[in-house]
DSSP file (Angstrom, degrees, kcal/mol; ACC not computed):
  #  RESIDUE AA STRUCTURE BP1 BP2  ACC     N-H-->O    O-->H-N    N-H-->O    O-->H-N    TCO  KAPPA ALPHA  PHI   PSI    X-CA   Y-CA   Z-CA
    1    1 A X     >        0   0    0      0, 0.0     4,-2.1     0, 0.0     5,-0.2   0.000 360.0 360.0 360.0 -33.2    0.0    0.0    0.0
    2    2 A X  H  >  +     0   0    0      1,-0.2     4,-1.0     2,-0.2     6,-0.1   0.881 360.0  50.4 -62.2 -38.4    2.9    2.3    0.7
    3    3 A X  H >4>S+     0   0    0      1,-0.2     5,-2.3     2,-0.2     3,-0.5   0.914 109.8  50.7 -66.9 -40.6    4.1    2.1   -2.9
    4    4 A X  H >45S+     0   0    0      1,-0.2     3,-1.4     3,-0.2    -2,-0.2   0.868 106.4  55.1 -62.1 -37.3    0.6    2.8   -4.2
    5    5 A X  H 3<5S+     0   0    0     -4,-2.1    -1,-0.2     1,-0.3    -2,-0.2   0.750 105.5  53.7 -66.1 -25.3    0.5    5.9   -1.9
    6    6 A X  T <<5S-     0   0    0     -4,-1.0    -1,-0.3    -3,-0.5    -2,-0.2   0.340 128.9 -95.5 -94.5   4.7    3.7    7.1   -3.5
    7    7 A X  T < 5S+     0   0    0     -3,-1.4    -3,-0.2     1,-0.3     2,-0.2   0.467  77.1 138.3  99.5   4.6    2.3    6.8   -7.0
    8    8 A X      < -     0   0    0     -5,-2.3     2,-0.5    -6,-0.1    -1,-0.3  -0.538  57.0-117.4 -78.7 148.2    3.4    3.4   -8.1
    9    9 A X        -     0   0    0     -2,-0.2     2,-0.4    25,-0.0    25,-0.1  -0.746  39.7-167.6 -79.8 128.0    1.1    1.1  -10.1
   10   10 A X        -     0   0    0     -2,-0.5     2,-0.5    -6,-0.0    25,-0.4  -0.964  19.2-170.2-125.4 133.1    0.6   -1.9   -7.9
   11   11 A X        -     0   0    0     -2,-0.4     2,-0.4    23,-0.1    25,-0.1  -0.978  15.4-167.1-116.9 128.6   -0.9   -5.3   -8.7
   12   12 A X  E     +a   36   0A   0     23,-1.4    25,-2.7    -2,-0.5     2,-0.3  -0.870   8.2 177.7-119.8 152.8   -1.4   -7.7   -5.7
   13   13 A X  E     +a   37   0A   0     -2,-0.4     2,-0.3    23,-0.3    25,-0.2  -0.993   4.8 171.1-149.0 150.9   -2.2  -11.3   -5.6
   14   14 A X  E     -a   38   0A   0     23,-2.2    25,-1.5    -2,-0.3    26,-0.1  -0.978  31.6-139.4-156.2 152.8   -2.7  -14.0   -3.0
   15   15 A X  S    S+     0   0    0     -2,-0.3     2,-0.5    23,-0.2    25,-0.1   0.561  83.7  80.1 -90.8 -10.1   -3.9  -17.6   -2.9
   16   16 A X     >  -     0   0    0      1,-0.1     4,-1.8    23,-0.1     5,-0.2  -0.879  65.3-153.4-109.3 128.5   -6.0  -17.1    0.2
   17   17 A X  H  > S+     0   0    0     -2,-0.5     4,-2.5     1,-0.2     5,-0.2   0.881  96.6  54.1 -61.3 -41.8   -9.4  -15.6    0.2
   18   18 A X  H  > S+     0   0    0      1,-0.2     4,-2.0     2,-0.2    -1,-0.2   0.861 107.9  50.7 -66.0 -34.5   -9.2  -14.3    3.8
   19   19 A X  H  > S+     0   0    0      2,-0.2     4,-2.7     1,-0.2    -1,-0.2   0.899 109.8  49.9 -66.4 -38.9   -5.9  -12.5    3.0
   20   20 A X  H  X S+     0   0    0     -4,-1.8     4,-2.9     1,-0.2     5,-0.2   0.912 111.2  49.5 -67.4 -39.5   -7.4  -10.8    0.0
   21   21 A X  H  X S+     0   0    0     -4,-2.5     4,-2.2     2,-0.2    -1,-0.2   0.926 112.6  47.3 -66.2 -40.0  -10.5   -9.7    2.0
   22   22 A X  H  X S+     0   0    0     -4,-2.0     4,-2.2     2,-0.2    -2,-0.2   0.949 114.9  45.3 -63.7 -48.4   -8.2   -8.3    4.8
   23   23 A X  H  X S+     0   0    0     -4,-2.7     4,-2.5     1,-0.2     5,-0.2   0.952 112.9  51.5 -62.3 -47.6   -6.0   -6.4    2.2
   24   24 A X  H  X S+     0   0    0     -4,-2.9     4,-2.3     1,-0.2    -1,-0.2   0.885 108.2  52.0 -56.9 -42.0   -9.0   -5.1    0.3
   25   25 A X  H  X S+     0   0    0     -4,-2.2     4,-2.1    -5,-0.2    -1,-0.2   0.931 111.2  46.2 -60.8 -48.0  -10.6   -3.7    3.5
   26   26 A X  H  X S+     0   0    0     -4,-2.2     4,-1.7     1,-0.2    -2,-0.2   0.858 110.8  52.3 -65.5 -35.5   -7.4   -1.9    4.4
   27   27 A X  H  <>S+     0   0    0     -4,-2.5     5,-3.0     2,-0.2     4,-0.2   0.889 109.5  50.3 -68.9 -37.8   -7.0   -0.5    0.9
   28   28 A X  H ><5S+     0   0    0     -4,-2.3     3,-1.2    -5,-0.2    -2,-0.2   0.910 107.6  53.1 -63.3 -41.6  -10.5    0.8    1.0
   29   29 A X  H 3<5S+     0   0    0     -4,-2.1    -1,-0.2     1,-0.3    -2,-0.2   0.863 112.0  45.4 -57.5 -38.5   -9.9    2.5    4.3
   30   30 A X  T 3<5S-     0   0    0     -4,-1.7    -1,-0.3    -5,-0.1    -2,-0.2   0.420 113.9-120.6 -86.1   3.1   -6.9    4.2    2.9
   31   31 A X  T < 5 +     0   0    0     -3,-1.2     2,-0.4    -4,-0.2    -3,-0.2   0.851  61.2 151.5  60.3  37.3   -8.9    5.2   -0.3
   32   32 A X      < -     0   0    0     -5,-3.0     2,-1.0    -6,-0.1    -1,-0.2  -0.780  47.4-139.7-100.0 143.6   -6.5    3.3   -2.5
   33   33 A X        +     0   0    0     -2,-0.4     2,-0.5   -29,-0.1    -5,-0.1  -0.626  51.8 136.5 -99.3  70.3   -7.5    1.7   -5.8
   34   34 A X        -     0   0    0     -2,-1.0     2,-0.4   -10,-0.1   -23,-0.1  -0.980  38.8-156.4-119.7 123.5   -5.5   -1.6   -5.5
   35   35 A X        -     0   0    0     -2,-0.5   -23,-1.4   -25,-0.4     2,-0.6  -0.806   4.5-152.2-100.0 139.6   -7.2   -4.8   -6.5
   36   36 A X  E     -a   12   0A   0     -2,-0.4   -23,-0.3   -25,-0.1     2,-0.2  -0.962  14.2-153.8-114.0 118.5   -5.9   -8.0   -5.1
   37   37 A X  E     -a   13   0A   0    -25,-2.7   -23,-2.2    -2,-0.6     2,-1.0  -0.614  21.4-116.4 -93.0 149.4   -6.5  -11.1   -7.3
   38   38 A X  E     +a   14   0A   0     -2,-0.2     2,-0.3   -25,-0.2   -23,-0.2  -0.786  65.0 131.8 -85.5 106.2   -6.8  -14.6   -6.1
   39   39 A X        -     0   0    0    -25,-1.5     2,-0.3    -2,-1.0   -23,-0.1  -0.990  47.8-140.2-157.2 140.4   -3.8  -16.1   -7.8
   40   40 A X    >   -     0   0    0     -2,-0.3     3,-1.9   -25,-0.1     4,-0.5  -0.726  37.7-106.3-104.0 163.5   -0.8  -18.4   -7.1
   41   41 A X  G >  S+     0   0    0      1,-0.3     3,-1.1    -2,-0.3     4,-0.4   0.803 117.1  62.6 -64.0 -29.0    2.6  -17.7   -8.4
   42   42 A X  G 3  S+     0   0    0      1,-0.2    -1,-0.3     2,-0.1     4,-0.2   0.720 102.3  52.7 -63.4 -22.0    2.4  -20.6  -10.9
   43   43 A X  G X> S+     0   0    0     -3,-1.9     4,-0.8     1,-0.2     3,-0.5   0.537  82.8  91.3 -94.2  -8.2   -0.6  -18.8  -12.6
   44   44 A X  H X> S+     0   0    0     -3,-1.1     4,-1.4    -4,-0.5     3,-1.3   0.918  83.4  51.8 -58.8 -47.1    1.3  -15.5  -13.1
   45   45 A X  H 34 S+     0   0    0     -4,-0.4    -1,-0.2     1,-0.3    -2,-0.1   0.813 110.3  49.2 -61.6 -26.9    2.6  -16.4  -16.6
   46   46 A X  H <4 S+     0   0    0     -3,-0.5    -1,-0.3    -4,-0.2    -2,-0.2   0.573 116.9  41.9 -84.1  -9.3   -0.9  -17.3  -17.8
   47   47 A X  H << S+     0   0    0     -3,-1.3     2,-0.4    -4,-0.8    -2,-0.2   0.462 114.6  43.5-115.7  -9.4   -2.4  -14.1  -16.4
   48   48 A X  S  < S-     0   0    0     -4,-1.4    -1,-0.2    -5,-0.2     3,-0.1  -0.999  81.9-111.6-140.8 143.0    0.2  -11.4  -17.3
   49   49 A X    >   -     0   0    0     -2,-0.4     3,-1.9     1,-0.1     4,-0.3  -0.349  48.5 -88.9 -67.2 150.0    2.2  -10.7  -20.5
   50   50 A X  T 3  S+     0   0    0      1,-0.3    -1,-0.1     2,-0.1    -5,-0.0  -0.374 116.2  18.9 -59.1 140.7    5.9  -11.3  -20.3
   51   51 A X  T 3  S+     0   0    0     -3,-0.1    -1,-0.3     2,-0.1    -2,-0.1   0.615  84.5 128.2  68.8  16.9    7.7   -8.0  -19.2
   52   52 A X    <   +     0   0    0     -3,-1.9     2,-0.3     2,-0.0    -2,-0.1   0.905  63.9  58.2 -65.0 -40.9    4.4   -6.7  -17.7
   53   53 A X        -     0   0    0     -4,-0.3     3,-0.1     1,-0.1    -2,-0.1  -0.660  58.8-163.6 -94.0 144.7    6.1   -6.0  -14.4
   54   54 A X  S    S+     0   0    0      1,-0.4     2,-0.3    -2,-0.3    -1,-0.1   0.702  87.2   8.2 -88.0 -25.9    9.2   -3.8  -13.7
   55   55 A X        -     0   0    0     -3,-0.1     2,-0.4     2,-0.0    -1,-0.4  -0.994  61.9-152.5-153.8 146.3    9.5   -5.6  -10.4
   56   56 A X        -     0   0    0     -2,-0.3     2,-0.5    -3,-0.1    -3,-0.0  -0.989  15.1-170.5-120.3 132.2    8.0   -8.5   -8.5
   57   57 A X        -     0   0    0     -2,-0.4     2,-0.7     0, 0.0    -2,-0.0  -0.984   8.3-160.9-125.7 121.0    8.0   -8.4   -4.7
   58   58 A X        -     0   0    0     -2,-0.5    -2,-0.0     1,-0.1     5,-0.0  -0.909   4.9-173.6-107.4 110.3    7.1  -11.5   -2.6
   59   59 A X  S    S+     0   0    0     -2,-0.7    -1,-0.1     2,-0.0     2,-0.0   0.779  74.9  40.3 -73.5 -26.9    6.2  -10.4    0.9
   60   60 A X  S    S-     0   0    0      0, 0.0    -2,-0.1     0, 0.0     3,-0.1   0.195 102.3 -93.3 -96.5-141.7    5.9  -14.0    2.0
   61   61 A X  S >  S+     0   0    0      1,-0.1     3,-1.3     2,-0.1     4,-0.3   0.136  79.8 117.4-127.7  20.6    8.1  -17.0    1.2
   62   62 A X  G >   +     0   0    0      1,-0.3     3,-1.9     2,-0.2     4,-0.2   0.814  66.8  66.0 -61.2 -34.8    6.2  -18.5   -1.8
   63   63 A X  G >  S+     0   0    0      1,-0.3     3,-1.2     2,-0.2    -1,-0.3   0.683  84.8  71.9 -70.1 -15.5    9.1  -18.0   -4.3
   64   64 A X  G <  S+     0   0    0     -3,-1.3    -1,-0.3     1,-0.2    -2,-0.2   0.721  98.8  51.2 -70.2 -16.3   11.3  -20.5   -2.4
   65   65 A X  G <  S+     0   0    0     -3,-1.9     2,-0.3    -4,-0.3    -1,-0.2   0.469  85.4 109.2 -94.5  -1.2    9.0  -23.2   -3.8
   66   66 A X    <   -     0   0    0     -3,-1.2     2,-0.8    -4,-0.2    -3,-0.0  -0.578  56.7-153.2 -79.0 132.9    9.2  -22.0   -7.4
   67   67 A X              0   0    0     -2,-0.3    -1,-0.1     1,-0.2    -3,-0.0  -0.859 360.0 360.0-109.5 100.8   11.2  -24.2   -9.8
   68   68 A X              0   0    0     -2,-0.8    -1,-0.2     0, 0.0    -2,-0.1   0.428 360.0 360.0  91.7 360.0   12.6  -22.2  -12.6
């Protein structure tokens, strides 16, 4: 949310519905237009074009499970 507040375009995703609901609630409270999609990292290539992101940031530890 802090990046969005500073003017960056932010795309969020999580595999857990309860996490998405909590995030969305906080974004609304801050009047931020950030949508959080239900998506796991394996689905990223099928949902975004290559080179869509300038940066990917994993707040949790999901990427340690990524193979390749």
